[in-house]
C-alpha positions as CSV (number, residue, x, y, z in Angstrom):
1,X,62.8,140.3,-49.7
2,X,65.0,137.5,-48.3
3,X,63.4,137.9,-44.9
4,X,60.0,137.5,-46.5
5,X,61.1,134.3,-48.2
6,X,62.5,133.0,-45.0
7,X,59.2,133.8,-43.3
8,X,57.2,131.9,-45.9
9,X,59.6,128.9,-45.8
10,X,59.3,128.7,-42.0
11,X,55.5,129.1,-42.2
12,X,55.2,126.3,-44.8
13,X,57.5,124.0,-42.8
14,X,55.4,124.7,-39.6
15,X,52.2,124.0,-41.4
16,X,53.5,120.6,-42.8
17,X,54.8,119.7,-39.3
18,X,51.5,120.4,-37.7
19,X,49.7,118.4,-40.4
20,X,52.0,115.4,-39.9
21,X,51.4,115.6,-36.1
22,X,47.7,115.8,-36.6
23,X,47.6,112.7,-39.0
24,X,49.9,110.9,-36.7
25,X,47.6,111.6,-33.8
26,X,44.6,110.3,-35.7
27,X,46.4,107.2,-36.8
28,X,47.6,106.6,-33.2
29,X,44.1,106.9,-31.8
30,X,42.7,104.5,-34.4
31,X,45.3,102.0,-33.4
32,X,44.8,102.3,-29.7
33,X,41.0,102.4,-29.7
34,X,39.5,99.4,-31.5
35,X,36.0,99.4,-32.8
36,X,33.0,98.9,-30.4
37,X,32.3,95.4,-29.4
38,X,35.7,93.8,-30.2
39,X,39.3,94.6,-29.4
40,X,40.4,93.6,-32.9
41,X,37.1,93.6,-34.7
42,X,36.2,94.9,-38.2
43,X,35.4,98.6,-38.6
44,X,31.9,99.7,-37.9
45,X,29.4,99.8,-40.8
46,X,29.0,103.1,-42.5
47,X,26.3,105.1,-40.8
48,X,26.3,102.9,-37.7
49,X,25.3,104.8,-34.6
50,X,28.0,105.7,-32.2
51,X,27.2,106.9,-28.6
52,X,30.3,109.2,-28.6
53,X,31.9,110.9,-31.5
54,X,35.5,110.1,-32.4
55,X,37.7,113.2,-32.0
56,X,41.4,113.5,-33.0
57,X,44.0,113.4,-30.3
58,X,45.5,116.8,-31.4
59,X,42.9,118.6,-29.3
60,X,44.6,120.0,-26.2
61,X,43.2,119.1,-22.7
62,X,41.4,121.6,-20.6
63,X,43.6,120.9,-17.6
64,X,46.5,123.0,-16.4
65,X,49.9,122.0,-17.9
66,X,52.2,122.2,-14.9
67,X,51.6,118.7,-13.4
68,X,52.3,115.7,-15.6
69,X,50.1,112.7,-14.8
70,X,52.1,109.7,-13.8
71,X,49.5,107.1,-14.8
72,X,48.4,106.1,-18.3
73,X,45.0,107.7,-19.0
74,X,45.4,110.0,-16.0
75,X,44.4,113.6,-15.7
76,X,47.2,114.8,-17.9
77,X,46.8,112.1,-20.5
78,X,48.0,114.2,-23.4
79,X,51.3,115.5,-21.9
80,X,53.0,112.1,-21.4
81,X,53.8,110.1,-24.5
82,X,52.8,106.4,-24.7
83,X,56.6,105.5,-24.8
84,X,57.1,107.3,-21.5
85,X,54.2,105.6,-19.9
86,X,55.4,102.2,-21.1
87,X,58.9,102.9,-19.8
88,X,57.5,104.0,-16.4
89,X,55.5,100.8,-16.0
90,X,57.8,98.4,-17.6
91,X,59.0,97.1,-14.3
92,X,55.6,96.5,-12.9
93,X,55.3,92.9,-14.1
94,X,58.0,90.6,-15.4
95,X,55.2,88.7,-17.2
96,X,53.7,91.7,-19.0
97,X,54.0,89.8,-22.3
98,X,52.1,86.8,-20.9
99,X,49.1,85.5,-22.9
100,X,47.1,82.3,-22.4
101,X,49.1,80.6,-25.1
102,X,52.5,81.4,-23.5
103,X,51.9,81.5,-19.7
104,X,49.1,79.1,-19.1
105,X,49.1,75.3,-19.0
106,X,46.0,74.0,-20.7
107,X,46.8,70.3,-20.0
108,X,45.2,69.9,-16.5
109,X,42.1,71.8,-17.6
110,X,41.5,69.6,-20.6
111,X,42.1,66.5,-18.4
112,X,39.9,67.3,-15.4
113,X,37.7,70.2,-16.6
114,X,37.7,73.7,-15.2
115,X,38.3,73.3,-11.5
116,X,39.5,76.0,-9.1
117,X,41.6,75.4,-6.0
118,X,41.8,77.9,-3.1
119,X,44.9,77.6,-0.9
120,X,44.1,76.8,2.7
121,X,44.2,79.8,5.0
122,X,47.4,80.1,7.0
123,X,47.5,80.6,10.7
124,X,47.8,84.2,11.8
125,X,47.1,85.7,8.3
126,X,44.4,88.4,8.4
127,X,41.9,88.4,5.6
128,X,39.5,91.3,5.0
129,X,35.8,90.6,4.7
130,X,35.8,91.6,1.0
131,X,38.4,88.9,0.2
132,X,36.6,86.4,2.4
133,X,33.6,87.0,0.2
134,X,35.7,86.4,-2.9
135,X,37.0,83.1,-1.6
136,X,33.5,82.1,-0.4
137,X,32.1,82.7,-3.8
138,X,34.7,80.4,-5.4
139,X,34.3,77.7,-2.7
140,X,30.5,77.7,-3.2
141,X,30.6,77.5,-6.9
142,X,30.5,74.4,-9.1
143,X,34.1,75.1,-10.2
144,X,35.6,74.5,-6.7
145,X,37.8,71.6,-5.9
146,X,39.6,70.8,-2.6
147,X,42.1,68.6,-4.5
148,X,45.0,70.6,-6.0
149,X,45.8,67.6,-8.2
150,X,42.4,68.1,-10.0
151,X,42.8,71.9,-10.2
152,X,43.1,73.9,-13.4
153,X,43.3,77.3,-11.7
154,X,44.7,78.3,-8.3
155,X,43.7,81.3,-6.1
156,X,45.7,82.5,-3.1
157,X,44.3,82.6,0.4
158,X,46.6,85.5,1.1
159,X,44.7,88.8,0.9
160,X,45.8,90.6,-2.3
161,X,42.7,92.9,-2.7
162,X,44.3,96.0,-1.1
163,X,47.9,96.7,-2.0
164,X,48.0,100.3,-0.9
165,X,50.8,100.5,1.7
166,X,48.9,103.1,3.7
167,X,45.9,100.9,4.1
168,X,45.3,98.9,7.3
169,X,44.3,95.9,5.1
170,X,47.8,95.8,3.5
171,X,49.5,92.5,3.9
172,X,53.2,92.8,4.5
173,X,56.0,90.5,3.3
174,X,53.6,89.2,0.6
175,X,56.5,88.6,-1.8
176,X,58.2,86.0,0.4
177,X,54.9,84.4,1.5
178,X,53.9,83.8,-2.1
179,X,57.3,82.5,-3.2
180,X,57.2,79.9,-0.3
181,X,54.0,78.3,-1.6
182,X,55.0,74.9,-3.1
183,X,52.3,75.1,-5.8
184,X,53.2,78.7,-6.9
185,X,55.3,77.6,-9.9
186,X,56.1,81.2,-10.8
187,X,52.4,82.0,-10.8
188,X,51.5,79.7,-13.7
189,X,47.8,79.0,-13.7
190,X,47.2,81.3,-10.8
191,X,44.6,84.1,-10.6
192,X,45.2,87.1,-8.3
193,X,42.3,89.4,-7.3
194,X,43.2,93.1,-6.6
195,X,41.0,96.2,-6.0
196,X,43.6,98.7,-4.9
197,X,47.3,99.1,-5.9
198,X,49.9,101.7,-5.4
199,X,49.7,104.5,-2.9
200,X,50.0,108.3,-2.5
201,X,51.2,110.2,-4.4
202,X,51.7,108.2,-7.6
203,X,49.1,105.4,-7.2
204,X,50.9,103.1,-9.7
205,X,49.4,99.7,-10.7
206,X,52.2,97.8,-9.0
207,X,50.7,95.2,-6.6
208,X,53.9,95.1,-4.5
209,X,55.2,91.6,-5.5
210,X,56.3,89.8,-8.6
211,X,53.2,88.0,-9.9
212,X,55.2,86.0,-12.4
213,X,53.0,84.3,-14.9
214,X,49.8,84.7,-12.9
215,X,46.7,86.3,-14.3
216,X,45.3,89.5,-12.7
217,X,41.6,90.1,-11.9
218,X,42.1,93.8,-11.2
219,X,40.1,96.9,-10.7
220,X,41.2,100.3,-12.2
221,X,43.6,98.6,-14.6
222,X,44.8,100.7,-17.5
223,X,44.9,99.7,-21.2
224,X,48.7,100.2,-21.0
225,X,49.1,97.5,-18.4
226,X,46.2,95.3,-19.3
227,X,47.3,92.0,-20.9
228,X,44.5,91.2,-23.4
229,X,43.2,87.6,-23.3
230,X,45.0,87.1,-20.1
231,X,44.0,89.6,-17.4
232,X,40.4,90.4,-16.4
233,X,39.3,93.9,-15.6
234,X,36.9,93.8,-12.7
235,X,34.9,96.7,-11.1
236,X,35.9,98.5,-8.0
237,X,33.4,97.4,-5.3
238,X,33.0,98.6,-1.7
239,X,33.4,96.5,1.5
240,X,29.6,96.7,1.8
241,X,28.9,95.1,-1.6
242,X,26.7,92.0,-0.9
243,X,28.3,88.6,-1.1
244,X,25.4,87.0,-2.9
245,X,22.2,88.2,-4.5
246,X,22.3,91.9,-4.3
247,X,19.6,94.5,-4.8
248,X,17.8,94.8,-8.1
249,X,18.2,97.8,-10.3
250,X,15.9,100.8,-10.0
251,X,14.6,101.1,-13.5
252,X,11.3,99.5,-12.5
253,X,10.5,102.6,-10.4
254,X,10.9,105.1,-13.2
255,X,10.8,103.7,-16.7
256,X,8.9,106.0,-18.9
257,X,9.7,108.7,-20.0
258,X,13.4,107.9,-20.2
259,X,14.4,111.5,-19.4
260,X,14.5,112.4,-15.7
261,X,14.7,115.5,-13.6
262,X,18.5,116.0,-14.2
263,X,20.2,115.4,-17.5
264,X,23.7,114.9,-16.0
265,X,24.9,114.7,-12.4
266,X,28.0,114.1,-10.3
267,X,28.8,114.6,-6.6
268,X,32.2,113.8,-5.2
269,X,35.7,115.0,-4.1
270,X,37.6,117.7,-5.8
271,X,41.3,116.7,-5.6
272,X,43.2,120.0,-5.3
273,X,46.6,118.5,-6.1
274,X,48.1,115.4,-7.6
275,X,46.9,112.7,-9.9
276,X,43.2,112.7,-10.8
277,X,42.7,116.4,-10.0
278,X,42.6,117.8,-13.5
279,X,39.2,116.7,-14.7
280,X,37.4,117.2,-11.4
281,X,38.8,120.7,-11.0
282,X,37.3,121.6,-14.4
283,X,33.7,120.3,-13.8
284,X,32.5,123.7,-12.7
285,X,32.7,124.9,-16.3
286,X,29.9,122.5,-17.2
287,X,27.7,122.8,-14.1
288,X,24.6,125.0,-14.6
289,X,22.7,124.3,-11.4
290,X,19.6,123.2,-13.3
291,X,19.7,120.0,-15.4
292,X,23.5,119.6,-15.3
293,X,24.5,119.4,-11.6
294,X,28.2,118.6,-11.1
295,X,29.3,119.1,-7.5
296,X,32.7,118.8,-5.9
297,X,34.0,119.5,-2.4
298,X,37.4,120.3,-1.1
299,X,36.6,118.9,2.3
300,X,38.6,115.7,2.4
301,X,41.9,114.8,3.9
302,X,43.4,116.2,7.0
303,X,45.2,119.1,5.4
304,X,42.7,120.2,2.7
305,X,42.7,123.8,4.0
306,X,46.4,124.1,3.2
307,X,45.6,123.6,-0.5
308,X,42.4,125.5,-0.4
309,X,41.8,127.8,-3.5
310,X,39.4,130.7,-4.1
311,X,36.6,128.4,-5.4
312,X,36.5,126.0,-2.4
313,X,34.1,127.8,-0.2
314,X,31.6,128.3,-3.1
315,X,31.9,124.7,-4.2
316,X,31.5,123.3,-0.6
317,X,28.4,125.4,-0.1
318,X,26.8,124.2,-3.4
319,X,27.8,120.6,-2.6
320,X,25.8,120.6,0.7
321,X,22.6,121.6,-1.1
322,X,22.0,118.3,-2.9
323,X,21.3,114.8,-1.7
324,X,23.4,112.3,-3.6
325,X,20.9,109.5,-3.7
326,X,18.1,111.8,-4.8
327,X,20.3,113.0,-7.7
328,X,21.4,109.5,-8.6
329,X,17.8,108.2,-8.9
330,X,16.5,111.2,-10.8
331,X,19.2,111.6,-13.4
332,X,19.4,110.4,-17.0
333,X,23.2,110.4,-17.2
334,X,25.8,110.1,-14.4
335,X,29.3,111.3,-14.9
336,X,31.9,108.8,-13.9
337,X,35.3,110.6,-13.8
338,X,38.5,109.0,-12.7
339,X,39.6,109.5,-9.1
340,X,43.0,108.9,-7.8
341,X,42.8,105.6,-9.6
342,X,41.0,105.0,-12.9
343,X,37.9,103.3,-11.4
344,X,35.4,104.5,-8.8
345,X,32.5,103.3,-6.8
346,X,30.2,105.6,-8.9
347,X,30.4,103.2,-11.8
348,X,28.4,100.5,-10.0
349,X,26.2,103.0,-8.3
350,X,25.2,104.5,-11.7
351,X,24.5,101.0,-13.2
352,X,22.2,100.0,-10.3
353,X,20.3,103.4,-10.5
354,X,19.7,103.0,-14.2
355,X,21.6,106.2,-14.7
356,X,23.6,105.9,-18.0
357,X,27.3,106.2,-17.0
358,X,29.3,108.8,-18.9
359,X,32.8,107.4,-18.6
360,X,35.5,110.1,-18.2
361,X,38.6,108.1,-17.4
362,X,41.0,107.9,-20.3
363,X,42.9,104.7,-20.6
364,X,40.7,102.6,-18.2
365,X,40.1,99.1,-19.4
366,X,36.4,98.8,-18.6
367,X,35.2,95.9,-16.4
368,X,34.7,92.6,-18.3
369,X,35.5,94.5,-21.5
370,X,36.4,91.2,-23.1
371,X,32.8,90.1,-23.2
372,X,30.6,93.2,-22.5
373,X,29.8,95.7,-25.2
374,X,29.8,98.9,-23.1
375,X,28.5,100.9,-26.1
376,X,25.1,99.4,-25.4
377,X,25.0,100.7,-21.8
378,X,27.4,103.6,-21.4
379,X,28.7,106.8,-23.1
380,X,32.5,106.7,-23.3
381,X,33.8,110.2,-23.2
382,X,37.2,111.9,-23.4
383,X,38.6,113.8,-20.4
384,X,40.0,116.4,-22.8
385,X,36.6,117.1,-24.3
386,X,34.8,117.8,-21.1
387,X,33.0,120.9,-22.5
388,X,31.4,118.9,-25.3
389,X,29.7,116.4,-23.0
390,X,26.4,118.3,-22.4
391,X,25.7,118.9,-26.1
392,X,26.7,115.3,-27.0
393,X,24.3,113.6,-24.5
394,X,21.5,116.0,-25.4
395,X,21.8,114.8,-29.0
396,X,21.1,111.2,-28.0
397,X,17.5,110.2,-29.0
398,X,15.1,109.1,-26.2
399,X,14.7,105.7,-27.7
400,X,18.4,105.2,-27.5
401,X,18.5,106.5,-23.9
402,X,15.8,104.0,-22.9
403,X,17.8,101.2,-24.5
404,X,20.9,102.3,-22.7
405,X,19.1,102.4,-19.3
406,X,17.5,99.0,-19.8
407,X,21.0,97.5,-20.6
408,X,22.4,99.0,-17.4
409,X,19.8,97.0,-15.5
410,X,20.6,93.8,-17.3
411,X,24.3,94.2,-16.8
412,X,23.9,95.1,-13.1
413,X,21.7,92.1,-12.2
414,X,23.6,89.7,-14.4
415,X,27.2,90.4,-13.5
416,X,27.7,93.2,-10.9
417,X,25.1,93.1,-8.1
418,X,27.1,90.9,-5.8
419,X,30.7,89.8,-5.1
420,X,29.7,86.3,-6.2
421,X,28.5,87.4,-9.6
422,X,31.7,89.4,-10.2
423,X,33.8,86.4,-9.2
424,X,31.8,83.9,-11.3
425,X,31.9,86.2,-14.3
426,X,35.7,86.3,-14.0
427,X,35.9,82.5,-13.8
428,X,33.5,82.0,-16.7
429,X,35.6,84.4,-18.9
430,X,38.7,82.4,-18.2
431,X,36.9,79.1,-18.8
432,X,35.7,80.4,-22.2
433,X,39.4,81.2,-23.1
434,X,40.4,77.6,-22.2
435,X,37.6,75.9,-24.1
436,X,37.3,78.2,-27.1
437,X,35.4,75.7,-29.2
438,X,32.4,76.0,-26.9
439,X,32.9,79.6,-25.7
440,X,29.9,82.0,-25.4
441,X,29.5,84.6,-28.1
442,X,28.7,88.3,-27.7
443,X,24.9,87.8,-28.0
444,X,24.9,85.5,-25.0
445,X,27.0,87.8,-22.8
446,X,25.1,91.0,-23.7
447,X,21.5,89.7,-23.8
448,X,19.2,88.3,-21.1
449,X,19.7,85.9,-19.3
450,X,23.5,86.4,-19.7
451,X,26.6,84.3,-19.7
452,X,26.3,82.9,-16.1
453,X,23.0,81.1,-16.9
454,X,23.8,79.9,-20.4
455,X,26.3,77.0,-20.0
456,X,28.2,76.3,-23.2
457,X,28.8,72.7,-22.2
458,X,25.1,72.0,-22.9
459,X,25.3,73.2,-26.5
460,X,27.2,75.6,-28.7
461,X,24.0,76.3,-30.8
462,X,21.8,79.1,-29.6
463,X,18.7,77.4,-30.9
464,X,19.0,74.8,-28.2
465,X,18.3,77.3,-25.5
466,X,14.8,78.7,-24.8
467,X,15.9,82.3,-24.7
468,X,16.9,82.9,-28.3
469,X,14.0,81.6,-30.3
470,X,12.8,85.1,-31.2
471,X,16.3,86.3,-32.1
472,X,16.9,83.4,-34.4
473,X,13.3,83.3,-35.8
474,X,12.8,79.8,-34.5
475,X,10.0,78.0,-32.6
476,X,10.4,75.1,-30.2
477,X,9.6,71.6,-31.5
478,X,5.9,70.9,-31.6
479,X,6.1,67.7,-29.5
480,X,7.0,67.0,-25.9
481,X,8.4,64.1,-23.8
482,X,6.5,63.2,-20.7
483,X,8.6,62.2,-17.6
484,X,6.5,60.4,-15.0
485,X,8.1,60.0,-11.6
486,X,7.0,56.6,-10.1
487,X,7.8,55.8,-6.5
488,X,5.2,53.1,-5.6
489,X,5.0,49.5,-6.8
490,X,2.6,48.6,-9.5
491,X,0.0,46.3,-7.8
492,X,-3.2,47.1,-9.6
493,X,-4.3,47.9,-13.1
494,X,-6.5,50.7,-11.7
495,X,-3.6,52.7,-10.2
496,X,-3.5,56.4,-11.2
497,X,-0.1,56.1,-12.9
498,X,-1.6,53.8,-15.6
499,X,-4.6,56.1,-16.2
500,X,-2.2,59.0,-16.4
501,X,0.0,57.2,-18.9
502,X,-2.9,56.4,-21.2
503,X,-4.3,60.0,-21.1
504,X,-0.9,61.5,-21.9
505,X,-0.2,59.1,-24.7
506,X,-3.4,60.2,-26.4
507,X,-2.1,63.8,-26.7
508,X,-1.5,64.8,-30.3
509,X,1.7,66.5,-29.2
510,X,3.2,63.6,-27.2
511,X,6.4,62.1,-28.8
512,X,7.3,59.6,-26.0
513,X,6.8,58.8,-22.4
514,X,9.6,58.1,-19.9
515,X,8.7,56.4,-16.7
516,X,11.4,57.1,-14.1
517,X,11.2,54.1,-11.8
518,X,12.4,55.3,-8.4
519,X,10.6,52.6,-6.5
520,X,12.5,50.1,-4.2
521,X,10.5,47.2,-5.8
522,X,11.7,45.6,-9.0
523,X,10.4,46.8,-12.4
524,X,7.1,45.4,-13.4
525,X,6.9,43.1,-16.4
526,X,6.3,44.7,-19.8
527,X,2.8,43.3,-20.1
528,X,1.8,45.2,-17.0
529,X,2.1,48.5,-18.9
530,X,-0.8,49.5,-21.1
531,X,-0.4,49.5,-24.9
532,X,0.1,53.0,-26.3
533,X,0.6,54.6,-29.7
534,X,3.8,56.3,-28.5
535,X,7.0,54.7,-27.1
536,X,7.1,54.2,-23.4
537,X,10.7,54.0,-22.0
538,X,11.2,52.8,-18.4
539,X,14.4,54.0,-16.7
540,X,15.3,52.6,-13.4
541,X,16.9,55.2,-11.2
542,X,20.3,54.1,-9.8
543,X,20.3,56.3,-6.8
544,X,16.5,56.6,-6.5
545,X,16.6,60.1,-5.1
546,X,14.3,63.1,-5.8
547,X,16.8,65.0,-7.9
548,X,17.1,62.2,-10.4
549,X,13.8,63.3,-11.9
550,X,15.6,66.4,-13.2
551,X,18.6,64.6,-14.7
552,X,19.4,65.6,-18.3
553,X,18.5,62.1,-19.8
554,X,19.7,61.5,-23.3
555,X,16.4,59.9,-24.1
556,X,14.7,63.3,-23.9
557,X,14.9,64.4,-27.6
558,X,12.2,67.1,-27.6
559,X,12.5,70.7,-26.4
560,X,9.6,70.4,-24.0
561,X,9.4,68.2,-20.9
562,X,6.0,67.4,-19.3
563,X,6.9,66.6,-15.7
564,X,4.4,64.5,-13.9
565,X,4.0,62.8,-10.5
566,X,2.6,59.3,-10.6
567,X,-0.7,60.3,-8.8
568,X,-1.4,63.4,-11.0
569,X,-4.9,63.4,-12.5
570,X,-4.9,65.1,-16.0
571,X,-7.0,64.6,-19.1
572,X,-5.7,64.6,-22.6
573,X,-7.4,67.9,-23.2
574,X,-5.6,69.5,-20.3
575,X,-2.3,68.2,-21.5
576,X,-2.8,69.6,-25.0
577,X,-3.9,73.0,-23.7
578,X,-0.9,73.3,-21.3
579,X,1.5,72.5,-24.1
580,X,0.0,75.0,-26.6
581,X,0.4,77.7,-23.9
582,X,4.0,76.6,-23.2
583,X,4.9,77.0,-26.9
584,X,4.3,80.8,-26.5
585,X,6.3,80.9,-23.3
586,X,9.1,78.4,-23.8
587,X,11.5,79.9,-21.2
588,X,8.9,79.6,-18.3
589,X,7.3,76.8,-16.3
590,X,3.7,76.3,-17.4
591,X,1.4,74.1,-15.5
592,X,-1.5,73.4,-13.1
593,X,-0.8,73.1,-9.4
594,X,0.1,76.5,-8.2
595,X,1.6,77.6,-4.8
596,X,2.8,80.9,-3.3
597,X,5.3,82.3,-1.0
598,X,5.0,85.2,1.5
599,X,7.1,87.1,4.1
600,X,6.2,86.2,7.6
601,X,6.8,89.4,9.7
602,X,6.3,87.6,13.0
603,X,8.9,85.0,12.3
604,X,11.0,87.1,10.0
605,X,11.3,84.4,7.4
606,X,9.8,83.3,4.2
607,X,6.6,81.3,4.3
608,X,5.0,78.8,2.0
609,X,1.3,78.4,1.4
610,X,-0.8,76.0,-0.6
611,X,-4.0,78.0,-0.3
612,X,-5.9,78.3,-3.6
613,X,-6.0,82.0,-4.4
614,X,-5.7,84.1,-7.4
615,X,-2.1,84.9,-6.4
616,X,0.7,82.4,-7.0
617,X,4.5,82.3,-7.5
618,X,5.2,78.6,-8.1
619,X,3.9,75.9,-10.4
620,X,4.7,72.5,-9.0
621,X,6.5,70.1,-11.3
622,X,3.9,67.4,-10.5
623,X,2.0,68.6,-13.6
624,X,4.2,71.2,-15.4
625,X,5.8,71.8,-18.8
626,X,9.2,73.4,-19.2
627,X,12.3,73.4,-21.5
628,X,14.6,70.4,-21.1
629,X,17.6,72.8,-20.6
630,X,16.4,73.3,-17.1
631,X,17.2,69.7,-16.4
632,X,20.8,70.4,-17.3
633,X,20.9,73.7,-15.4
634,X,19.4,72.0,-12.3
635,X,22.0,69.2,-12.4
636,X,25.1,71.3,-13.3
637,X,24.5,74.8,-12.0
638,X,23.0,74.3,-8.5
639,X,25.4,73.3,-5.7
640,X,25.5,69.8,-4.4
641,X,24.5,71.0,-0.9
642,X,21.0,72.0,-2.1
643,X,20.5,68.9,-4.2
644,X,21.7,66.7,-1.2
645,X,19.2,68.5,1.0
646,X,16.4,67.8,-1.4
647,X,17.4,64.1,-1.6
648,X,17.7,63.6,2.1
649,X,14.3,65.2,2.7
650,X,12.7,63.5,-0.3
651,X,11.0,66.9,-0.6
652,X,11.3,70.4,-2.1
653,X,12.7,69.5,-5.5
654,X,9.8,71.2,-7.2
655,X,10.3,74.4,-5.1
656,X,14.0,74.4,-6.0
657,X,13.2,74.1,-9.7
658,X,10.9,77.1,-9.4
659,X,13.6,79.1,-7.7
660,X,16.1,78.3,-10.4
661,X,13.8,79.1,-13.4
662,X,12.6,82.4,-11.8
663,X,16.2,83.4,-11.0
664,X,17.1,82.9,-14.7
665,X,14.1,84.4,-16.3
666,X,13.2,87.1,-13.8
667,X,9.6,86.1,-14.5
668,X,6.9,84.2,-12.7
669,X,5.6,80.8,-14.0
670,X,2.3,80.5,-15.8
671,X,-0.7,78.8,-14.4
672,X,-3.3,77.3,-16.8
673,X,-6.9,76.5,-15.9
674,X,-8.0,73.0,-15.0
675,X,-11.1,71.1,-14.2
676,X,-12.9,72.1,-11.0
677,X,-12.5,68.7,-9.4
678,X,-8.7,68.9,-10.0
679,X,-8.3,70.6,-6.6
680,X,-9.7,67.5,-4.8
681,X,-8.2,64.8,-6.9
682,X,-4.7,66.2,-7.4
683,X,-2.3,64.8,-4.9
684,X,-4.9,62.3,-3.6
685,X,-4.3,60.2,-0.5
686,X,-2.7,57.3,-2.3
687,X,0.6,55.6,-1.6
688,X,3.5,58.1,-1.2
689,X,1.2,61.0,-2.0
690,X,-0.1,60.9,1.6
691,X,3.0,63.0,2.4
692,X,1.0,66.0,1.3
693,X,-1.2,65.7,4.4
694,X,1.8,65.2,6.7
695,X,2.5,68.4,8.8
696,X,6.2,67.6,8.9
697,X,6.2,67.6,5.1
698,X,4.8,71.1,5.1
699,X,7.3,72.3,7.7
700,X,10.1,71.0,5.6
701,X,8.9,73.0,2.7
702,X,8.9,76.2,4.8
703,X,12.5,75.5,5.8
704,X,13.5,74.7,2.2
705,X,12.2,78.1,1.1
706,X,14.5,79.9,3.5
707,X,17.5,77.7,2.7
708,X,17.1,78.3,-1.0
709,X,16.6,82.0,-0.6
710,X,19.8,82.2,1.5
711,X,21.8,80.4,-1.2
712,X,20.5,82.6,-4.0
713,X,21.1,85.7,-1.8
714,X,17.6,87.0,-2.5
715,X,14.0,85.8,-3.1
716,X,13.8,85.1,-6.9
717,X,10.2,84.0,-6.9
718,X,7.8,86.5,-8.4
719,X,4.0,86.7,-7.7
720,X,1.5,86.6,-10.6
721,X,-2.3,86.6,-10.9
722,X,-2.3,85.6,-14.6
723,X,-4.2,82.4,-15.4
724,X,-4.6,81.3,-19.0
725,X,-7.9,79.8,-20.0
726,X,-8.9,78.2,-23.3
727,X,-10.5,80.4,-25.9
728,X,-14.3,80.7,-25.6
729,X,-14.0,79.1,-22.1
730,X,-16.9,81.0,-20.5
731,X,-19.1,82.1,-23.4
732,X,-22.5,80.8,-24.4
733,X,-21.3,78.9,-27.4
734,X,-22.3,75.2,-27.5
735,X,-19.8,73.1,-25.7
736,X,-19.5,70.9,-28.7
737,X,-17.9,73.7,-30.6
738,X,-15.2,74.3,-28.0
739,X,-11.7,73.1,-28.7
740,X,-10.9,72.2,-25.0
741,X,-14.5,71.4,-23.9
742,X,-13.4,68.7,-21.4
743,X,-11.8,71.3,-19.2
744,X,-15.2,72.9,-18.5
745,X,-16.8,69.7,-17.3
746,X,-17.0,68.9,-13.6
């Protein structure tokens, strides 16, 4: 009887202990895994859709139990306590408690703005091509300054990307080299870029020198070592990752239906021993050889045969049957398990291929997690719940899958397709921390066109940008400001500029006219300008250069700008029609004179053509309407080198504006119809307009095309054959009943 009582007592105690451990695990998971979209945000709404179910930590991993994982979030994540992981990594950074408020000096930033200084390269120091690309991206950005006295942020010229001691790129004696820098100041206001840290067999996150109070822009960083609101998690990218531009995503090749040949794929190394081996060794449990194809090979490393197990031959044979690229581009979901380190190249490969990443790397702080809501583009799994992955992804609705795939393409092209975009995104995140009052919100970062093209210095109100009218339920203002670029003296009352001014002023949508006087002759007297029903403001350009026509003048109070050359021939009806079209497409350039680009195979360069065809990719700003934000973007986003080129040539500013708008919108401009004689009268042979007949002028435009494409890293212009005509333009109704009847007349 006593034995029975003792048995019941022990059973009760064991049950209570198990219950306490279970509840403690749930509570711990809730504390360490904040809600989607925000590190410390409110809990999700009841019933809100989650791409991956929340499971308690009490579930045991599928991995063998004999090898403890040395890294937080590693293959044996459940066997090492958080305290043990913290103790193991406590010596990695002396500044692990650093945050912007405690380890960053805001004073210089608020004084001179966000400027970044790159240390000059020291003689004899080797720099890998990847790090050269990082530094080139900074030096080519609008943030760069060569004056350390003006700088807010400092970046080392010493190569810190690869801190694996076994790597040929490893820089020795980095500790002493960094400490000898006279601006180092214990790392304060410094940013260190790193892709690889630690080495075999432990692969810790120690970068090999004391970073002090410096920020880290680091790949494969764990949530245990990541310092929120201070470090930046960046993706692991290969040495072949393009410096600028980058290839577009592949969704355009296979959009509908959202499901592809394979449901889930993976092809990679199977680590037989050591960190990162647990998950990959268990993938064969899920592989079915049909729509779930998870392939691993033991063939890597010099001594792989020493560790060969009974499954290696079969796995190696299956591995060779499939082509990785074919799988990648024909799969709906791509498994992204951890490797030796938490991140892998497959993350970016999956994004580009529009294959929804299924993240299987516990404890990895996902790239740019501070601003990107990864629940909109990825499925975040748990390494210990590997067997539940197929059923979970099969339960995701096709509408949701398509939305996930579309978001992968946006994120890839906005932030990850080049080293330059990765670097600029890092800098923009830091800038938002410094100037919190104008920082970008989650909508800007996670919706087209993205944070790199929406400059918060322009406005903190989304309604001031042309991209968010639909989201906010707004429409652009129903009036425009005409900006006429004048470069020839006013000597006759019959000059085209005066006729143009009168025609534009008669438009029912015209709020005001600005004449930008870029002529070397003095301003004409007020009585020389015709009387109009709308205000005419004459601004004398100080520098009298071509780029000045795109300055963000405070006088422009409307959303729309009607950009005009002085010799443009337009009727009031044409102006009205173009503006009504623009109101439906406020993010694009809408106008009359169209041009096109083409690839010249014989010269292996981009060509420019002014032939009148149905195909076009540019609408020249001599007669075009666009949102005034593009004046600000042209002035503050584009580098001085391109604007100086335009000003020196007195040419190509209209091409550069088209490049910029197409790069932002990923859309072509819109051509509207015009009078038939417009072809002959537009750009007539008067005054400066004679440059259009100059062969040197045309050759310059050819050269500009290639210079601009080189800076953007790709050709952003997009061809279109769409032309918008007035309603009832070609029907048999009486011309008197037509709203835009003047357009049809010869």
